[in-house]
C-alpha positions as a printed NumPy array, in Angstrom:
array([[ 68.785, 121.921,  88.999],
       [ 65.729, 121.224,  86.882],
       [ 65.082, 117.271,  85.635],
       [ 63.667, 116.12 ,  82.429],
       [ 62.841, 112.704,  82.059],
       [ 62.551, 111.363,  78.611],
       [ 61.15 , 107.526,  77.998],
       [ 61.678, 106.155,  74.611],
       [ 60.969, 102.724,  73.241],
       [ 64.325, 102.343,  71.561],
       [ 67.337,  99.479,  71.83 ],
       [ 69.67 ,  99.975,  74.799],
       [ 73.234, 100.331,  73.649],
       [ 75.955,  99.23 ,  75.992],
       [ 77.421, 102.698,  77.463],
       [ 74.278, 104.438,  77.992],
       [ 73.137, 106.248,  80.903],
       [ 69.896, 104.628,  81.764],
       [ 68.097, 101.558,  82.158],
       [ 66.196,  99.212,  79.919],
       [ 63.361,  96.679,  80.086],
       [ 61.86 ,  95.154,  77.269],
       [ 63.273,  97.713,  74.776],
       [ 61.973, 100.716,  76.772],
       [ 64.727, 102.682,  77.975],
       [ 64.62 , 105.672,  80.201],
       [ 67.183, 108.667,  80.075],
       [ 67.662, 111.639,  82.289],
       [ 69.111, 114.938,  81.17 ],
       [ 69.771, 117.917,  83.003],
       [ 68.771, 121.646,  81.486],
       [ 68.718, 124.783,  83.636],
       [ 65.696, 126.547,  82.959],
       [ 62.394, 124.688,  83.429],
       [ 61.207, 120.929,  83.892],
       [ 59.614, 119.399,  81.25 ],
       [ 58.278, 115.815,  81.616],
       [ 57.13 , 113.642,  78.726],
       [ 56.874, 109.933,  78.15 ],
       [ 57.002, 108.45 ,  74.51 ],
       [ 55.594, 104.907,  74.663],
       [ 55.366, 103.521,  71.069],
       [ 52.598, 100.859,  72.134],
       [ 50.456, 101.548,  68.995],
       [ 51.831,  98.389,  67.101],
       [ 51.462,  96.288,  70.047],
       [ 47.9  ,  96.964,  70.887],
       [ 47.031,  96.715,  67.142],
       [ 48.742,  93.333,  67.096],
       [ 46.55 ,  92.541,  70.324],
       [ 43.641,  93.542,  68.08 ],
       [ 43.96 ,  91.468,  65.478],
       [ 44.714,  88.285,  67.276],
       [ 41.637,  88.982,  69.11 ],
       [ 39.641,  89.079,  65.942],
       [ 41.578,  86.33 ,  64.339],
       [ 40.564,  84.208,  67.154],
       [ 36.737,  85.339,  66.777],
       [ 37.038,  84.823,  63.368],
       [ 38.274,  81.297,  63.608],
       [ 35.554,  80.62 ,  65.898],
       [ 32.731,  82.161,  63.229],
       [ 34.637,  79.699,  60.754],
       [ 34.263,  76.728,  63.015],
       [ 30.5  ,  77.854,  63.763],
       [ 29.877,  78.086,  60.039],
       [ 30.829,  74.672,  59.476],
       [ 29.018,  72.759,  61.748],
       [ 25.967,  74.664,  60.533],
       [ 26.561,  73.758,  57.134],
       [ 26.692,  69.913,  58.365],
       [ 23.541,  70.681,  59.718],
       [ 22.276,  71.941,  56.76 ],
       [ 23.211,  68.916,  54.646],
       [ 21.728,  66.67 ,  56.889],
       [ 18.489,  69.026,  56.31 ],
       [ 19.047,  68.221,  52.832],
       [ 19.016,  64.507,  53.344],
       [ 15.638,  65.108,  55.287],
       [ 13.987,  66.546,  52.333],
       [ 15.286,  63.965,  50.017],
       [ 14.123,  60.866,  52.075],
       [ 10.321,  61.963,  51.707],
       [ 10.782,  61.831,  48.107],
       [ 12.087,  58.562,  48.125],
       [  9.518,  57.622,  50.374],
       [  6.778,  58.725,  48.1  ],
       [  8.579,  57.101,  45.293],
       [  8.538,  53.754,  46.903],
       [  5.031,  54.206,  48.714],
       [  2.687,  53.876,  45.548],
       [ -0.993,  53.89 ,  47.217],
       [ -1.694,  56.907,  45.279],
       [  0.732,  57.203,  42.126],
       [  0.212,  54.23 ,  40.318],
       [ -0.549,  52.951,  36.771],
       [ -3.926,  52.011,  37.858],
       [ -5.222,  55.261,  39.394],
       [ -3.021,  57.642,  37.269],
       [ -5.615,  57.975,  34.862],
       [ -7.985,  59.509,  37.384],
       [ -5.53 ,  62.057,  38.527],
       [ -4.3  ,  62.926,  35.192],
       [ -7.827,  64.102,  34.723],
       [ -7.615,  66.655,  37.408],
       [ -5.632,  69.875,  36.889],
       [ -4.816,  73.048,  38.339],
       [ -3.196,  75.667,  36.378],
       [ -2.513,  73.926,  33.527],
       [ -0.606,  71.154,  35.571],
       [ -2.281,  67.689,  36.243],
       [ -2.416,  66.223,  39.648],
       [ -0.74 ,  63.034,  38.116],
       [  1.945,  65.18 ,  36.647],
       [  2.573,  66.924,  40.171],
       [  2.418,  63.582,  42.175],
       [  5.084,  62.274,  39.998],
       [  7.129,  65.471,  40.052],
       [  6.733,  65.902,  43.891],
       [  9.204,  63.02 ,  44.377],
       [ 11.79 ,  63.853,  42.311],
       [ 11.365,  67.784,  43.09 ],
       [ 11.987,  66.716,  46.876],
       [ 15.14 ,  64.617,  45.751],
       [ 16.48 ,  67.183,  43.415],
       [ 15.512,  69.977,  46.234],
       [ 17.841,  67.946,  48.859],
       [ 20.929,  67.417,  46.602],
       [ 20.639,  71.203,  45.537],
       [ 20.629,  71.656,  49.448],
       [ 23.519,  69.374,  49.925],
       [ 25.462,  70.891,  47.425],
       [ 25.096,  74.553,  48.631],
       [ 25.711,  73.459,  52.083],
       [ 29.173,  71.88 ,  50.674],
       [ 30.06 ,  75.126,  49.502],
       [ 29.419,  77.048,  52.483],
       [ 31.371,  74.417,  54.361],
       [ 34.386,  74.239,  51.746],
       [ 34.314,  77.863,  51.799],
       [ 34.811,  78.525,  55.554],
       [ 37.544,  75.319,  55.597],
       [ 39.427,  77.475,  52.994],
       [ 38.934,  80.541,  54.425],
       [ 37.563,  81.907,  50.673],
       [ 35.907,  85.   ,  51.052],
       [ 34.486,  84.559,  47.182],
       [ 32.995,  81.318,  48.069],
       [ 31.357,  82.372,  50.894],
       [ 29.675,  85.428,  49.482],
       [ 28.411,  83.276,  46.61 ],
       [ 27.16 ,  80.9  ,  49.251],
       [ 25.299,  83.978,  51.141],
       [ 23.588,  85.203,  48.036],
       [ 22.653,  81.682,  46.89 ],
       [ 21.203,  81.151,  50.63 ],
       [ 19.475,  84.326,  50.817],
       [ 17.48 ,  84.09 ,  47.714],
       [ 16.581,  80.44 ,  48.623],
       [ 15.345,  82.104,  51.885],
       [ 13.065,  84.789,  49.981],
       [ 11.54 ,  81.726,  47.682],
       [ 10.966,  79.654,  50.841],
       [  8.646,  82.825,  52.419],
       [  7.065,  83.38 ,  49.35 ],
       [  6.031,  79.802,  48.579],
       [  4.601,  79.691,  52.46 ],
       [  2.363,  82.621,  51.817],
       [  1.093,  81.838,  48.604],
       [  0.403,  78.364,  50.033],
       [ -1.678,  79.884,  53.071],
       [ -3.351,  82.809,  50.567],
       [ -4.368,  80.07 ,  47.904],
       [ -4.878,  76.756,  50.306],
       [ -8.542,  77.143,  50.714],
       [ -9.044,  77.75 ,  46.944],
       [ -6.908,  74.953,  46.025],
       [ -8.821,  72.407,  48.295],
       [-12.426,  73.622,  46.953],
       [-11.147,  73.33 ,  43.223],
       [ -9.547,  70.062,  44.028],
       [-12.74 ,  68.647,  45.745],
       [-15.187,  69.744,  42.885],
       [-12.998,  68.357,  40.11 ],
       [-12.942,  65.016,  42.006],
       [-16.896,  65.213,  41.963],
       [-17.313,  66.275,  38.529],
       [-15.008,  63.516,  37.501],
       [-17.396,  61.039,  39.763],
       [-20.312,  62.035,  38.428],
       [-19.076,  62.414,  34.714],
       [-16.554,  59.486,  34.201],
       [-17.656,  56.608,  36.743],
       [-19.699,  54.027,  34.325],
       [-19.22 ,  50.406,  35.64 ],
       [-18.496,  48.804,  38.693],
       [-15.395,  46.288,  37.441],
       [-12.017,  46.676,  37.147],
       [-11.748,  46.07 ,  33.677],
       [-14.199,  47.558,  30.951],
       [-13.827,  51.285,  31.557],
       [-10.24 ,  53.039,  32.579],
       [-11.702,  55.787,  34.745],
       [-13.945,  53.569,  36.693],
       [-11.233,  51.515,  37.076],
       [ -9.076,  53.917,  38.942],
       [-11.612,  55.147,  40.981],
       [-12.291,  51.523,  41.967],
       [ -8.376,  51.021,  42.666],
       [ -8.333,  54.29 ,  44.519],
       [-11.055,  53.298,  47.069],
       [ -9.581,  49.801,  47.669],
       [ -6.127,  51.102,  47.957],
       [ -7.059,  53.975,  50.508],
       [-10.223,  52.209,  51.872],
       [-12.278,  55.357,  50.911],
       [-15.681,  55.943,  49.006],
       [-17.051,  58.566,  46.959],
       [-15.496,  62.208,  47.173],
       [-17.191,  62.981,  50.701],
       [-18.165,  60.749,  53.415],
       [-20.328,  57.998,  52.707],
       [-23.332,  57.903,  55.263],
       [-26.066,  55.954,  53.669],
       [-27.942,  55.078,  50.378],
       [-27.79 ,  58.546,  49.53 ],
       [-24.205,  59.648,  48.3  ],
       [-22.105,  61.157,  45.89 ],
       [-22.525,  58.123,  43.378],
       [-26.176,  59.307,  43.004],
       [-25.36 ,  61.647,  40.29 ],
       [-22.818,  59.384,  38.543],
       [-23.489,  57.665,  34.629],
       [-23.229,  54.616,  36.56 ],
       [-26.369,  55.15 ,  38.698],
       [-28.163,  56.459,  35.825],
       [-28.329,  53.059,  34.514],
       [-30.374,  52.098,  37.911],
       [-28.406,  49.354,  38.945],
       [-29.291,  47.547,  42.119],
       [-26.059,  48.778,  44.441],
       [-25.878,  52.156,  45.662],
       [-22.265,  52.135,  46.031],
       [-19.549,  50.036,  44.108],
       [-17.965,  46.627,  45.536],
       [-14.677,  48.826,  46.16 ],
       [-16.325,  50.759,  48.992],
       [-17.19 ,  47.554,  50.889],
       [-13.74 ,  45.678,  51.045],
       [-13.743,  44.073,  47.539],
       [ -9.975,  43.038,  46.521],
       [ -8.733,  42.611,  42.832],
       [ -8.674,  38.782,  43.439],
       [-12.489,  38.667,  44.356],
       [-13.553,  41.547,  42.422],
       [-15.775,  39.86 ,  40.322],
       [-17.071,  37.338,  42.626],
       [-18.023,  39.407,  45.695],
       [-21.094,  39.887,  46.884],
       [-22.396,  42.099,  50.026],
       [-25.713,  43.289,  49.498],
       [-25.995,  45.098,  53.229],
       [-23.077,  47.23 ,  51.987],
       [-23.391,  47.688,  48.133],
       [-27.205,  47.653,  47.748],
       [-28.739,  49.002,  51.4  ],
       [-25.319,  50.761,  52.459],
       [-25.969,  49.859,  56.026],
       [-22.899,  48.293,  57.098],
       [-19.583,  47.221,  56.077],
       [-18.697,  50.445,  54.113],
       [-15.802,  52.406,  54.159],
       [-16.967,  55.837,  55.756],
       [-14.308,  57.901,  54.807],
       [-14.578,  60.044,  51.491],
       [-11.632,  59.628,  48.926],
       [-10.913,  63.372,  48.996],
       [-10.259,  63.366,  52.753],
       [ -8.355,  60.084,  52.296],
       [ -5.876,  61.475,  49.508],
       [ -5.67 ,  64.639,  51.811],
       [ -4.832,  62.853,  54.923],
       [ -2.271,  60.62 ,  52.809],
       [ -0.561,  63.982,  51.65 ],
       [ -0.5  ,  65.462,  55.029],
       [  1.027,  62.269,  56.574],
       [  4.49 ,  64.139,  55.302],
       [  3.355,  67.342,  56.684],
       [  4.816,  67.569,  60.264],
       [  7.855,  66.162,  58.702],
       [  7.846,  68.785,  56.027],
       [  7.124,  71.691,  58.516],
       [  9.548,  70.83 ,  61.045],
       [ 12.331,  70.591,  58.193],
       [ 11.338,  74.062,  56.469],
       [ 11.26 ,  76.118,  59.675],
       [ 14.457,  74.627,  60.746],
       [ 15.656,  75.58 ,  57.226],
       [ 14.823,  79.38 ,  57.537],
       [ 16.4  ,  79.241,  60.687],
       [ 19.976,  77.657,  59.482],
       [ 19.78 ,  79.718,  56.439],
       [ 19.135,  83.142,  58.61 ],
       [ 22.255,  82.022,  60.836],
       [ 24.515,  81.141,  57.863],
       [ 24.023,  84.426,  56.35 ],
       [ 24.498,  86.61 ,  59.117],
       [ 27.738,  84.35 ,  60.083],
       [ 29.014,  84.881,  56.378],
       [ 28.448,  88.59 ,  56.751],
       [ 30.396,  88.673,  60.063],
       [ 33.2  ,  86.741,  58.651],
       [ 33.642,  88.766,  55.451],
       [ 33.64 ,  91.97 ,  57.583],
       [ 36.022,  90.688,  60.225],
       [ 38.151,  89.387,  57.298],
       [ 38.514,  92.943,  55.884],
       [ 40.563,  93.984,  58.817],
       [ 42.204,  91.114,  59.943],
       [ 42.916,  89.259,  56.528],
       [ 42.073,  86.077,  57.868],
       [ 40.627,  85.237,  54.501],
       [ 41.801,  85.328,  51.133]])
């Protein structure tokens, strides 16, 4: 007698011939001519459930990761706001006395004065924007909201592209910008420096305040009696001094009575050796390491955020872990 064994995933009822384990029943039937053995195990649903559980687990981990990344993103936003606040507080360059000179310098229709005033505001606004975008990403991940995460990813991607474009433009135009700024400073010194005092001429006063506050002299570094002031309107009046008192350590309180012939007349000692262009450049670049560090970190974090959102959205399409 030949035997056929059939295995079915089916409920086991009392009175049936066979054994039941975990809803899988085995029956033995007898037939006379051939033997066919087959097993039908309906495990597809079990496998699919296990797969979904695994994907759901990875999706949840991805969301936790995205939330953590966006918290770091928020901190970077604060990292941009802090220099903006510091620039507002640190008024060595940007103050009402020096501003008339900065307003005479321009690039592409934008004066350096407006740029200096706007820089701190721009940093604060940019930092606030990053905080809001990071909040959107973190909130979207917490709420498992696909639409919010897609909008977040698009904003971050656009912001990432804008940063790359700005960096490229800066490296391409940097030398021209520096050369143009220095040429304009020399032109302003020659044409608009007329008096060595703090009252009679606005632009001359601006130059003197700039020299006192940044401890600099001229545009290029002064090394002796021959210097950038030689071509100025002030020197055309043949004064006895070769450089202003502002270059020699005079202050606002003693400017009128200050006297140091070895510095102002013969330029042999006591004068500031750093040019004002370099002093301004150093002042601006004092924040450069901070900006570079925050900028690079932003690019990396933004890349990770966009990739994470793409992964989560794809996983959600399979598992339904997001709404």
